[in-house]
All heavy atoms as an XYZ file, in Angstrom:
858
protein
N       7.470     -2.642     10.063
C       8.319     -3.199      9.027
C       7.509     -3.531      7.782
O       7.995     -3.349      6.671
C       9.010     -4.469      9.528
C      10.226     -4.210     10.368
S      11.056     -5.691     10.954
C      11.159     -6.682      9.534
N       6.303     -4.010      7.987
C       5.464     -4.391      6.862
C       5.174     -3.204      5.945
O       5.159     -3.345      4.723
C       4.156     -5.004      7.366
C       3.197     -5.543      6.318
C       3.852     -6.667      5.525
C       1.938     -6.029      6.981
N       4.976     -2.039      6.523
C       4.702     -0.843      5.717
C       5.881     -0.511      4.812
O       5.700     -0.125      3.654
C       4.389      0.345      6.620
N       7.094     -0.664      5.317
C       8.283     -0.361      4.521
C       8.524     -1.412      3.449
O       8.850     -1.076      2.311
C       9.521     -0.280      5.414
C       9.520      0.880      6.351
N       9.694      2.171      5.932
C       9.359      0.940      7.697
C       9.651      2.976      6.980
N       9.441      2.250      8.050
N       8.377     -2.673      3.799
C       8.715     -3.748      2.866
C       7.645     -3.985      1.805
O       7.950     -4.455      0.717
C       8.979     -5.047      3.640
C      10.210     -5.011      4.534
C      10.345     -6.323      5.299
C      11.470     -4.730      3.739
N       6.410     -3.667      2.112
C       5.349     -3.916      1.139
C       5.417     -2.957     -0.044
O       4.874     -3.245     -1.103
C       3.982     -3.813      1.811
O       3.765     -2.493      2.275
N       6.091     -1.834      0.125
C       6.140     -0.834     -0.931
C       6.777     -1.305     -2.210
O       6.259     -1.056     -3.294
N       7.884     -2.004     -2.122
C       8.556     -2.399     -3.363
C       8.022     -3.712     -3.926
O       8.306     -4.051     -5.061
C      10.080     -2.467     -3.192
C      10.562     -3.466     -2.187
C      10.698     -4.792     -2.530
C      10.899     -3.066     -0.911
C      11.163     -5.710     -1.611
C      11.373     -3.976      0.012
C      11.500     -5.306     -0.340
N       7.217     -4.416     -3.153
C       6.657     -5.668     -3.645
C       5.624     -5.403     -4.734
O       5.557     -6.110     -5.735
C       6.038     -6.482     -2.491
C       5.305     -7.708     -3.006
C       7.117     -6.882     -1.506
N       4.818     -4.347     -4.565
C       3.777     -4.038     -5.537
C       4.148     -2.861     -6.434
O       3.295     -2.314     -7.119
C       2.421     -3.794     -4.844
C       1.718     -5.075     -4.539
C       2.567     -2.968     -3.607
N       5.400     -2.472     -6.454
C       5.963     -1.448     -7.346
C       5.135     -0.165     -7.417
O       5.078      0.565     -6.447
C       6.231     -2.023     -8.718
N       4.508      0.117     -8.546
C       3.824      1.399     -8.745
C       2.653      1.619     -7.791
O       2.250      2.752     -7.560
C       3.323      1.522    -10.182
S       4.656      1.598    -11.382
N       2.094      0.547     -7.269
C       0.986      0.669     -6.313
C       1.470      0.459     -4.886
O       0.686      0.114     -4.004
C      -0.122     -0.337     -6.656
C      -0.771     -0.151     -8.024
C      -1.770     -1.257     -8.284
C      -1.438      1.203     -8.121
N       2.758      0.694     -4.656
C       3.363      0.467     -3.351
C       2.876      1.380     -2.254
O       3.133      1.140     -1.080
N       2.127      2.401     -2.585
C       1.617      3.329     -1.574
C       0.359      2.795     -0.892
O      -0.011      3.267      0.179
C       1.325      4.687     -2.212
C       0.411      4.613     -3.387
C       0.756      4.385     -4.678
C      -1.015      4.741     -3.375
N      -0.355      4.360     -5.468
C      -1.462      4.575     -4.695
C      -1.952      4.975     -2.369
C      -2.800      4.640     -5.044
C      -3.285      5.038     -2.717
C      -3.696      4.876     -4.036
N      -0.290      1.795     -1.465
C      -1.548      1.294     -0.906
C      -1.348      0.561      0.436
O      -2.030      0.892      1.414
C      -2.299      0.427     -1.937
C      -2.732      1.309     -3.111
C      -3.519     -0.250     -1.308
C      -3.333      0.552     -4.266
N      -0.435     -0.425      0.550
C      -0.278     -1.104      1.844
C       0.155     -0.175      2.993
O      -0.439     -0.235      4.073
C       0.763     -2.185      1.569
C       0.679     -2.428      0.107
C       0.338     -1.108     -0.497
N       1.154      0.718      2.788
C       1.502      1.605      3.898
C       0.366      2.551      4.286
O       0.167      2.842      5.467
C       2.710      2.402      3.397
C       3.227      1.667      2.241
C       2.096      0.873      1.686
N      -0.394      3.001      3.299
C      -1.521      3.883      3.593
C      -2.600      3.139      4.373
O      -3.191      3.692      5.304
C      -2.093      4.473      2.304
C      -3.203      5.507      2.473
C      -2.705      6.718      3.263
C      -3.728      5.947      1.118
N      -2.844      1.884      4.020
C      -3.820      1.076      4.761
C      -3.366      0.868      6.205
O      -4.180      0.972      7.138
C      -4.026     -0.263      4.063
N      -2.083      0.603      6.398
C      -1.550      0.439      7.757
C      -1.660      1.748      8.521
O      -2.045      1.773      9.699
C      -0.093     -0.070      7.709
C      -0.053     -1.489      7.152
C       0.555     -0.022      9.087
C       1.324     -1.991      6.804
N      -1.343      2.846      7.859
C      -1.446      4.166      8.490
C      -2.878      4.437      8.945
O      -3.112      4.861     10.071
C      -0.978      5.251      7.512
C      -1.183      6.654      8.015
C      -0.284      7.228      8.901
C      -2.271      7.405      7.604
C      -0.467      8.514      9.367
C      -2.467      8.693      8.062
C      -1.562      9.241      8.950
O      -1.758     10.524      9.412
N      -3.838      4.202      8.067
C      -5.233      4.479      8.401
C      -5.752      3.549      9.492
O      -6.564      3.948     10.324
C      -6.111      4.378      7.155
C      -5.864      5.456      6.095
C      -6.670      5.164      4.836
C      -6.177      6.837      6.641
N      -5.269      2.313      9.525
C      -5.743      1.343     10.512
C      -5.111      1.552     11.888
O      -5.770      1.345     12.913
C      -5.455     -0.070     10.030
N      -3.859      1.965     11.944
C      -3.131      1.996     13.215
C      -2.705      3.379     13.687
O      -2.016      3.502     14.691
C      -1.865      1.132     13.092
C      -2.122     -0.303     12.762
C      -2.736     -1.020     13.926
C      -2.895     -2.490     13.628
N      -3.435     -3.218     14.753
N      -3.108      4.437     12.992
C      -2.591      5.772     13.320
C      -2.958      6.243     14.722
O      -2.230      7.028     15.321
C      -3.042      6.788     12.293
C      -4.517      7.047     12.300
C      -4.897      8.069     11.284
N      -6.343      8.152     11.215
C      -7.015      8.582     10.192
N      -6.359      8.989      9.128
N      -8.312      8.610     10.209
N      -4.053      5.789     15.273
C      -4.457      6.234     16.610
C      -4.005      5.294     17.714
O      -4.195      5.592     18.890
C      -5.980      6.392     16.663
C      -6.453      7.499     15.749
O      -5.762      8.485     15.541
N      -7.627      7.312     15.162
N      -3.398      4.170     17.359
C      -3.010      3.182     18.363
C      -1.560      3.315     18.809
O      -1.251      3.071     19.968
C      -3.253      1.775     17.826
C      -4.726      1.490     17.605
C      -4.953      0.131     17.001
O      -4.023     -0.639     16.789
N      -6.202     -0.174     16.699
N      -0.674      3.670     17.884
C       0.746      3.715     18.215
C       1.440      4.829     17.442
O       1.437      4.813     16.208
C       1.402      2.372     17.878
O       2.805      2.464     17.937
N       2.070      5.782     18.155
C       2.802      6.835     17.451
C       3.969      6.286     16.617
O       4.291      6.823     15.565
C       3.322      7.736     18.560
C       2.573      7.366     19.779
C       2.044      5.985     19.592
N       4.578      5.215     17.086
C       5.709      4.610     16.371
C       5.244      4.012     15.043
O       5.849      4.248     13.991
C       6.364      3.539     17.250
C       7.623      2.972     16.665
C       8.797      3.700     16.658
C       7.633      1.694     16.123
C       9.959      3.188     16.122
C       8.783      1.166     15.588
C       9.953      1.913     15.586
N       4.153      3.254     15.077
C       3.613      2.660     13.852
C       3.103      3.747     12.920
O       3.298      3.690     11.708
C       2.499      1.642     14.183
C       1.826      1.148     12.911
C       3.063      0.478     14.968
N       2.481      4.765     13.488
C       1.989      5.886     12.687
C       3.146      6.556     11.938
O       3.040      6.860     10.752
C       1.279      6.897     13.580
C       0.796      8.104     12.833
C       0.215      9.126     13.782
N      -0.222     10.292     13.041
C      -1.331     10.940     13.272
N      -2.118     10.572     14.250
N      -1.644     11.971     12.551
N       4.243      6.793     12.646
C       5.403      7.435     12.026
C       5.934      6.604     10.862
O       6.149      7.121      9.760
C       6.509      7.654     13.073
C       7.824      8.041     12.473
N       8.080      9.320     12.033
C       8.934      7.316     12.206
C       9.303      9.367     11.532
N       9.843      8.159     11.628
N       6.157      5.319     11.106
C       6.748      4.479     10.067
C       5.796      4.257      8.897
O       6.227      4.244      7.742
C       7.228      3.154     10.653
C       8.531      3.295     11.360
N       9.731      3.360     10.687
C       8.835      3.422     12.665
C      10.716      3.501     11.553
N      10.193      3.546     12.766
N       4.518      4.091      9.176
C       3.550      3.915      8.088
C       3.431      5.194      7.265
O       3.362      5.139      6.038
C       2.187      3.510      8.650
N       3.435      6.350      7.921
C       3.348      7.609      7.169
C       4.619      7.856      6.366
O       4.552      8.324      5.231
C       3.050      8.796      8.090
O       4.147      9.091      8.922
N       5.774      7.528      6.923
C       7.025      7.668      6.178
C       7.030      6.769      4.945
O       7.407      7.205      3.856
C       8.228      7.344      7.070
C       8.605      8.430      8.032
C       9.081      9.685      7.333
O       9.899      9.598      6.398
O       8.618     10.766      7.724
N       6.613      5.523      5.127
C       6.587      4.586      4.001
C       5.579      5.036      2.942
O       5.872      4.994      1.737
C       6.262      3.183      4.489
N       4.408      5.473      3.375
C       3.388      5.936      2.422
C       3.859      7.185      1.689
O       3.687      7.296      0.471
C       2.070      6.200      3.143
N       4.455      8.126      2.419
C       4.964      9.345      1.785
C       6.043      9.018      0.757
O       6.071      9.591     -0.335
C       5.529     10.305      2.831
C       4.451     11.006      3.622
O       3.345     11.198      3.143
N       4.781     11.378      4.836
N       6.938      8.106      1.100
C       8.003      7.733      0.168
C       7.426      7.073     -1.070
O       7.821      7.385     -2.199
C       9.012      6.818      0.855
C      10.126      6.383     -0.043
C      11.040      7.300     -0.538
C      10.265      5.058     -0.409
C      12.070      6.911     -1.374
C      11.284      4.654     -1.239
C      12.188      5.578     -1.720
N       6.482      6.159     -0.878
C       5.891      5.476     -2.023
C       5.071      6.437     -2.887
O       5.066      6.318     -4.105
C       5.029      4.302     -1.556
C       5.832      3.175     -0.937
C       6.870      2.602     -1.884
O       6.642      2.496     -3.079
N       8.016      2.222     -1.346
N       4.389      7.385     -2.271
C       3.666      8.395     -3.046
C       4.636      9.295     -3.805
O       4.367      9.703     -4.933
C       2.758      9.223     -2.134
C       1.503      8.501     -1.647
C       0.838      9.297     -0.529
C       0.538      8.265     -2.786
N       5.769      9.597     -3.196
C       6.800     10.393     -3.863
C       7.363      9.629     -5.065
O       7.659     10.224     -6.104
C       7.928     10.744     -2.878
O       7.379     11.479     -1.792
C       9.016     11.563     -3.542
N       7.494      8.317     -4.944
C       8.015      7.506     -6.045
C       7.071      7.469     -7.236
O       7.491      7.107     -8.347
C       8.287      6.078     -5.573
C       9.568      5.854     -4.797
C       9.708      4.378     -4.445
C      10.782      6.318     -5.562
N       5.815      7.832     -7.039
C       4.891      7.855     -8.176
C       5.361      8.834     -9.253
O       5.154      8.593    -10.443
C       3.491      8.245     -7.711
C       2.674      7.150     -7.047
C       1.324      7.706     -6.605
C       2.489      5.974     -7.962
N       5.999      9.916     -8.849
C       6.467     10.920     -9.809
C       7.499     10.323    -10.769
O       7.317     10.378    -11.988
C       7.004     12.175     -9.088
C       5.877     12.840     -8.294
C       7.632     13.151    -10.076
C       6.343     13.885     -7.307
N       8.597      9.725    -10.268
C       9.536      9.129    -11.224
C       8.969      7.911    -11.953
O       9.331      7.659    -13.107
C      10.752      8.759    -10.377
C      10.314      8.815     -8.983
C       9.141      9.722     -8.917
N       8.075      7.144    -11.291
C       7.457      6.013    -11.990
C       6.648      6.486    -13.195
O       6.736      5.911    -14.283
C       6.545      5.213    -11.058
C       7.225      4.070    -10.336
C       7.103      3.932     -8.960
C       7.956      3.117    -11.016
C       7.700      2.886     -8.285
C       8.568      2.064    -10.348
C       8.432      1.951     -8.989
O       9.033      0.912     -8.332
N       5.850      7.524    -13.017
C       5.045      8.051    -14.131
C       5.964      8.549    -15.244
O       5.745      8.264    -16.428
C       4.093      9.168    -13.654
C       3.491      9.926    -14.823
C       2.995      8.589    -12.772
N       7.011      9.281    -14.883
C       7.972      9.762    -15.872
C       8.602      8.592    -16.635
O       8.702      8.614    -17.864
C       9.061     10.606    -15.190
C      10.161     11.007    -16.119
C       9.978     12.025    -17.039
C      11.391     10.362    -16.074
C      10.995     12.389    -17.912
C      12.416     10.710    -16.934
C      12.206     11.737    -17.859
N       9.028      7.565    -15.899
C       9.679      6.420    -16.537
C       8.717      5.678    -17.463
O       9.104      5.239    -18.553
C      10.233      5.476    -15.473
N       7.463      5.546    -17.051
C       6.480      4.877    -17.908
C       6.190      5.700    -19.160
O       6.004      5.143    -20.244
C       5.195      4.575    -17.144
C       5.297      3.298    -16.368
C       5.494      3.165    -15.023
C       5.244      1.975    -16.889
N       5.569      1.845    -14.691
C       5.414      1.084    -15.817
C       5.075      1.459    -18.162
C       5.403     -0.290    -15.979
C       5.073      0.077    -18.322
C       5.234     -0.774    -17.237
N       6.141      7.020    -19.019
C       5.935      7.878    -20.194
C       7.111      7.729    -21.157
O       6.921      7.617    -22.375
C       5.723      9.353    -19.772
C       5.820     10.290    -20.957
C       4.382      9.507    -19.070
N       8.319      7.705    -20.617
C       9.509      7.508    -21.457
C       9.442      6.146    -22.140
O       9.690      6.021    -23.351
C      10.800      7.648    -20.621
C      12.018      7.154    -21.388
C      10.990      9.084    -20.174
N       9.106      5.113    -21.376
C       9.035      3.755    -21.924
C       8.014      3.664    -23.057
O       8.311      3.141    -24.140
C       8.689      2.778    -20.806
C       8.518      1.362    -21.265
C       9.603      0.619    -21.708
C       7.273      0.762    -21.259
C       9.442     -0.689    -22.135
C       7.103     -0.541    -21.684
C       8.192     -1.264    -22.121
N       6.813      4.168    -22.813
C       5.759      4.097    -23.825
C       6.081      5.008    -25.013
O       5.916      4.620    -26.169
C       4.390      4.432    -23.207
C       3.996      3.329    -22.220
C       3.319      4.600    -24.274
C       2.806      3.655    -21.358
N       6.552      6.228    -24.724
C       6.901      7.158    -25.804
C       7.999      6.625    -26.696
O       7.891      6.675    -27.930
N       9.047      6.102    -26.084
C      10.128      5.527    -26.889
C       9.658      4.263    -27.602
O      10.090      3.988    -28.724
C      11.350      5.225    -26.021
C      12.139      6.434    -25.544
C      13.249      6.003    -24.601
C      12.705      7.218    -26.707
N       8.782      3.504    -26.956
C       8.261      2.297    -27.588
C       7.452      2.599    -28.836
O       7.465      1.832    -29.799
N       6.754      3.734    -28.829
C       5.946      4.109    -29.986
C       6.807      4.730    -31.084
O       6.699      4.363    -32.253
C       4.824      5.088    -29.560
C       3.805      4.364    -28.691
C       4.141      5.714    -30.776
C       2.782      5.272    -28.038
N       7.667      5.673    -30.705
C       8.417      6.432    -31.709
C       9.785      5.847    -32.046
O      10.264      5.989    -33.168
C       8.559      7.889    -31.263
C       7.229      8.586    -31.136
C       6.728      8.916    -29.898
C       6.480      8.885    -32.261
C       5.501      9.550    -29.772
C       5.253      9.513    -32.154
C       4.756      9.845    -30.907
N      10.445      5.251    -31.071
C      11.768      4.658    -31.278
C      11.828      3.310    -30.571
O      12.452      3.187    -29.511
C      12.870      5.575    -30.731
C      12.847      6.960    -31.294
C      12.324      8.014    -30.552
C      13.334      7.218    -32.561
C      12.295      9.301    -31.060
C      13.308      8.493    -33.085
C      12.789      9.542    -32.336
N      11.202      2.284    -31.123
C      11.099      0.993    -30.432
C      12.442      0.395    -30.017
O      12.531     -0.266    -28.989
C      10.397      0.092    -31.451
C       9.726      1.008    -32.393
C      10.523      2.276    -32.403
N      13.467      0.645    -30.782
C      14.778      0.083    -30.439
C      15.398      0.745    -29.208
O      16.359      0.239    -28.650
C      15.742      0.176    -31.638
C      16.124      1.586    -32.043
C      15.099      2.298    -32.918
O      14.103      1.683    -33.322
O      15.302      3.489    -33.184
N      14.844      1.875    -28.774
C      15.377      2.575    -27.597
C      14.452      2.475    -26.379
O      14.705      3.111    -25.374
C      15.618      4.048    -27.937
C      16.665      4.243    -29.006
S      17.025      5.964    -29.293
C      17.839      6.379    -27.779
N      13.419      1.661    -26.449
C      12.484      1.557    -25.328
C      13.131      0.924    -24.100
O      12.592      1.027    -22.999
C      11.241      0.776    -25.736
O      11.573     -0.552    -26.051
N      14.297      0.308    -24.254
C      15.008     -0.258    -23.123
C      15.383      0.821    -22.106
O      15.561      0.524    -20.921
C      16.252     -1.016    -23.580
C      17.283     -0.140    -24.246
C      17.379      0.144    -25.562
C      18.343      0.574    -23.604
N      18.420      0.991    -25.799
C      19.039      1.277    -24.606
C      18.766      0.695    -22.299
C      20.134      2.087    -24.334
C      19.860      1.495    -22.016
C      20.532      2.175    -23.039
N      15.502      2.061    -22.547
C      15.839      3.154    -21.630
C      14.735      3.317    -20.587
O      15.011      3.474    -19.396
C      16.076      4.464    -22.402
C      17.297      4.322    -23.314
C      16.244      5.640    -21.442
C      17.509      5.475    -24.264
N      13.485      3.274    -21.021
C      12.371      3.354    -20.080
C      12.352      2.177    -19.121
O      12.092      2.340    -17.928
N      12.640      0.989    -19.648
C      12.710     -0.201    -18.795
C      13.806     -0.060    -17.747
O      13.627     -0.437    -16.586
C      12.979     -1.446    -19.634
O      11.953     -1.661    -20.548
N      14.935      0.479    -18.162
C      16.044      0.689    -17.234
C      15.665      1.687    -16.143
O      15.976      1.475    -14.960
C      17.284      1.170    -17.993
C      18.531      1.443    -17.148
C      19.031      0.154    -16.527
C      19.607      2.083    -18.002
N      14.979      2.769    -16.522
C      14.542      3.755    -15.526
C      13.586      3.133    -14.513
O      13.715      3.366    -13.303
C      13.874      4.944    -16.214
C      14.773      5.885    -16.996
C      13.937      6.916    -17.740
C      15.756      6.566    -16.063
N      12.640      2.351    -14.995
C      11.690      1.688    -14.095
C      12.428      0.753    -13.141
O      12.160      0.733    -11.936
C      10.617      0.933    -14.905
C       9.748      1.932    -15.665
C       9.761      0.052    -14.000
C       8.861      1.316    -16.725
N      13.391      0.006    -13.664
C      14.163     -0.917    -12.828
C      14.993     -0.169    -11.783
O      15.075     -0.592    -10.625
C      15.066     -1.780    -13.696
N      15.594      0.949    -12.172
C      16.398      1.726    -11.226
C      15.541      2.314    -10.104
O      15.958      2.333     -8.941
C      17.157      2.832    -11.955
C      18.307      2.375    -12.849
C      18.884      3.554    -13.627
C      19.381      1.684    -12.032
N      14.360      2.778    -10.445
C      13.451      3.310     -9.427
C      13.042      2.193     -8.468
O      13.018      2.380     -7.254
C      12.212      3.960    -10.081
C      12.633      5.173    -10.902
C      11.181      4.356     -9.033
C      11.580      5.658    -11.876
N      12.758      1.020     -9.018
C      12.360     -0.109     -8.198
C      13.503     -0.538     -7.277
O      13.280     -0.840     -6.107
C      11.912     -1.261     -9.094
C      11.303     -2.400     -8.347
C      10.159     -2.388     -7.602
C      11.818     -3.720     -8.263
N       9.932     -3.634     -7.079
C      10.935     -4.468     -7.467
C      12.936     -4.352     -8.793
C      11.132     -5.819     -7.181
C      13.121     -5.689     -8.511
C      12.237     -6.403     -7.711
N      14.729     -0.544     -7.780
C      15.892     -0.888     -6.947
C      16.059      0.131     -5.825
O      16.336     -0.224     -4.678
C      17.163     -1.004     -7.807
C      17.087     -2.256     -8.673
C      18.423     -1.029     -6.950
C      18.154     -2.355     -9.744
N      15.871      1.425     -6.144
C      15.923      2.454     -5.098
C      14.849      2.239     -4.043
O      15.094      2.409     -2.845
N      13.654      1.842     -4.475
C      12.575      1.556     -3.526
C      12.943      0.381     -2.628
O      12.645      0.400     -1.425
C      11.276      1.269     -4.276
N      13.602     -0.620     -3.190
C      14.032     -1.767     -2.393
C      15.059     -1.344     -1.352
O      14.941     -1.666     -0.168
C      14.615     -2.879     -3.289
C      13.508     -3.511     -4.123
C      15.319     -3.948     -2.454
C      14.008     -4.480     -5.172
N      16.073     -0.601     -1.784
C      17.144     -0.191     -0.876
C      16.594      0.657      0.268
O      16.845      0.365      1.447
C      18.248      0.576     -1.648
C      19.221      1.243     -0.694
C      18.965     -0.351     -2.609
N      15.819      1.693     -0.063
C      15.295      2.557      0.994
C      14.244      1.842      1.835
O      14.130      2.097      3.036
C      14.735      3.848      0.404
C      15.795      4.801     -0.027
C      15.906      5.182     -1.350
C      16.698      5.325      0.880
C      16.891      6.060     -1.764
C      17.692      6.203      0.486
C      17.791      6.579     -0.839
N      13.467      0.936      1.227
C      12.488      0.166      1.989
C      13.150     -0.742      3.007
O      12.686     -0.859      4.147
N      14.241     -1.383      2.612
C      14.981     -2.245      3.543
C      15.601     -1.407      4.658
O      15.591     -1.811      5.831
C      16.044     -3.077      2.790
C      17.014     -3.743      3.747
C      15.371     -4.108      1.905
N      16.127     -0.237      4.314
C      16.679      0.649      5.354
C      15.592      1.083      6.334
O      15.811      1.119      7.546
C      17.344      1.865      4.725
C      18.652      1.628      3.986
C      19.108      2.899      3.271
C      19.725      1.140      4.936
N      14.417      1.422      5.824
C      13.307      1.819      6.682
C      12.835      0.671      7.554
O      12.567      0.843      8.743
N      12.731     -0.522      6.972
C      12.310     -1.695      7.745
C      13.337     -2.041      8.815
O      12.978     -2.418      9.939
C      12.101     -2.885      6.814
N      14.599     -1.895      8.477
C      15.657     -2.142      9.454
C      15.564     -1.155     10.615
O      15.711     -1.532     11.779
C      17.022     -2.035      8.780
O      18.060     -2.153      9.701
N      15.305      0.110     10.281
C      15.136      1.110     11.337
C      13.932      0.811     12.213
O      13.989      0.937     13.437
N      12.836      0.396     11.610
C      11.633      0.055     12.385
C      11.893     -1.158     13.265
O      11.446     -1.212     14.406
C      10.465     -0.215     11.442
N      12.628     -2.121     12.735
C      12.931     -3.323     13.503
C      13.821     -3.012     14.701
O      13.681     -3.629     15.755
C      13.595     -4.364     12.603
C      13.739     -5.702     13.269
O      12.850     -6.133     14.000
N      14.840     -6.376     13.007
N      14.721     -2.043     14.541
C      15.618     -1.657     15.630
C      14.948     -0.726     16.631
O      15.510     -0.436     17.683
C      16.855     -0.970     15.070
C      17.765     -1.882     14.298
C      18.938     -1.107     13.730
C      19.779     -1.996     12.839
N      20.849     -1.234     12.180
N      13.766     -0.228     16.284
C      13.055      0.675     17.186
C      13.458      2.128     17.022
O      13.186      2.945     17.893
N      14.096      2.482     15.899
C      14.504      3.864     15.662
C      13.465      4.565     14.786
O      12.680      3.928     14.100
C      15.886      3.928     14.978
O      15.822      3.260     13.720
C      16.951      3.297     15.847
N      13.488      5.870     14.801
C      12.549      6.689     14.040
C      13.188      7.036     12.699
O      13.836      8.062     12.566
C      12.196      7.953     14.822
C      11.528      7.650     16.117
C      12.136      7.307     17.289
C      10.134      7.626     16.363
N      11.207      7.074     18.255
C       9.956      7.276     17.718
C       9.007      7.869     15.592
C       8.707      7.164     18.297
C       7.766      7.759     16.173
C       7.622      7.405     17.506
N      13.002      6.191     11.699
C      13.633      6.351     10.388
C      12.850      7.357      9.541
O      11.630      7.361      9.530
C      13.678      5.002      9.660
C      14.331      5.071      8.304
C      15.711      5.119      8.198
C      13.585      5.112      7.145
C      16.326      5.193      6.956
C      14.182      5.182      5.901
C      15.557      5.222      5.811
O      16.158      5.307      4.588
N      13.600      8.219      8.842
C      13.008      9.149      7.871
C      13.693      8.934      6.531
O      14.912      8.870      6.446
C      13.192     10.599      8.303
C      12.251     11.006      9.404
C      12.383     12.479      9.713
N      11.817     13.292      8.655
C      10.693     13.984      8.785
N      10.030     13.957      9.899
N      10.252     14.723      7.793
N      12.884      8.839      5.490
C      13.437      8.694      4.144
C      14.109     10.003      3.740
O      13.566     11.081      3.976
C      12.334      8.357      3.144
C      11.835      6.939      3.252
C      10.766      6.618      4.067
C      12.452      5.921      2.542
C      10.309      5.317      4.166
C      12.003      4.620      2.635
C      10.935      4.326      3.447
O      10.491      3.038      3.543
N      15.292      9.930      3.131
C      16.003     11.161      2.768
C      15.323     11.954      1.649
O      15.426     13.168      1.598
C      17.385     10.676      2.337
C      17.229      9.240      2.020
C      16.068      8.733      2.817
N      14.620     11.262      0.755
C      13.962     11.927     -0.364
C      12.484     11.548     -0.307
O      12.097     10.472     -0.712
C      14.562     11.466     -1.717
C      13.872     12.157     -2.864
C      16.049     11.690     -1.746
N      11.685     12.462      0.217
C      10.270     12.153      0.342
C       9.484     13.456      0.507
O       9.896     14.343      1.247
C      10.053     11.257      1.548
O       8.718     10.904      1.678
N       8.347     13.530     -0.186
C       7.428     14.654      0.002
C       6.503     14.284      1.148
O       5.856     13.232      1.117
C       6.624     14.917     -1.288
C       7.566     15.265     -2.433
C       5.606     16.030     -1.067
C       6.882     15.309     -3.790
N       6.456     15.085      2.175
C       5.675     14.779      3.369
C       4.209     15.168      3.164
O       3.814     16.304      3.391
C       6.236     15.514      4.589
C       7.722     15.364      4.779
C       8.065     14.076      5.496
N       9.500     14.027      5.683
C      10.261     13.047      5.233
N       9.734     12.057      4.594
N      11.551     13.046      5.434
N       3.404     14.203      2.749
C       1.977     14.431      2.560
C       1.194     14.040      3.806
O       0.246     14.716      4.184
C       1.467     13.640      1.356
C       2.126     13.982      0.022
C       1.688     13.015     -1.056
C       1.784     15.398     -0.373
N       1.585     12.931      4.434
C       0.966     12.482      5.692
C       1.868     12.878      6.838
O       3.072     12.752      6.760
C       0.777     10.963      5.687
C      -0.100     10.365      4.600
C      -0.033      8.848      4.669
C      -1.511     10.834      4.762
N       1.265     13.293      7.910
C       2.071     13.687      9.085
C       1.920     12.676     10.183
O       0.949     12.081     10.416
C       1.637     15.057      9.578
C       1.690     16.110      8.503
C       2.919     16.903      8.581
C       2.859     17.972      7.511
N       3.937     18.278      6.827
């Protein structure tokens, strides 16, 4: 559960806690390995929209300051999505089910 919930707490760096859990526990429990890798993969996948949203935020802030709220909105929406999917993943881990994120690039197996 910690791997899923820690992702949205640290936003753009949300891939660090699940990756640390994955590296520490991958040989001890297949269940923990699965959930930590799923959480890390999802958080690494979220880096793509986060980078895009930050580029939009900074670009609009420089060229069209009155429209920089669009970048802020994108960042907030990505963070809300991370919260929703993180809670779903943590709920699945708590119930003992093998949860998979619907939108995730599988980098760790």
